[in-house]
C-alpha positions, 0 to 999 in steps of 0.5 A: 379879445384881448383887453389891449385890443378892446381899449384900442377899439373903444380909443378908435371908435371915440371920433365916430362916436363924436360925430353921431353926437354932433349929428343932434341939433337942439331944439328951443322947445318940446311936446311933452304928454302928462298922464294923471294916473287917478284921473285917467286924464292925459295933457299935451304939455308944450314947454320951452327950454329954461321954462317951467310949467306946472302939471298937477301937483308937478313942476316940469323943466326943460333943460334941452331938447335934442333930435337927429338934424338929418331926420327931425321927426325920427326921435327927440332926446329931452333933459327933464328936471320935474319937481313936486311943488315942495321943491323935492326932485322926482326926475332929473334927466334924459328921457327919449322918445322912442324909448319913454321906459327906458328912463322914466318918472316914478311918481305915484300919480303922475307920468310924463314922457317926451313926444317931440322936440319943436322950434316954434 
């Protein structure tokens, strides 16, 4: 395919991609799951948007949680900031419930992943 055609195809797909993004609803909270790798204990962590919760020696803040408006149970996309107690940021970005390894927390002791968005 010629470069001009590729650019044209991407430009034409822009409105379609915007419509897909508009298909996501925003939730007021999320359910996360944390794992302490040393003790082997997993814990469900309910968190609301813009709330910070402590899990062991890390602190988790949910900035956004989005889900497909037409199928809320299908997936969840959460924007998280995870910090050490000393303020060092270990992770900041989107985590996807269906693909937890795609964008994961890299911490020697703790794992955190998204289970679902919720509005309660």
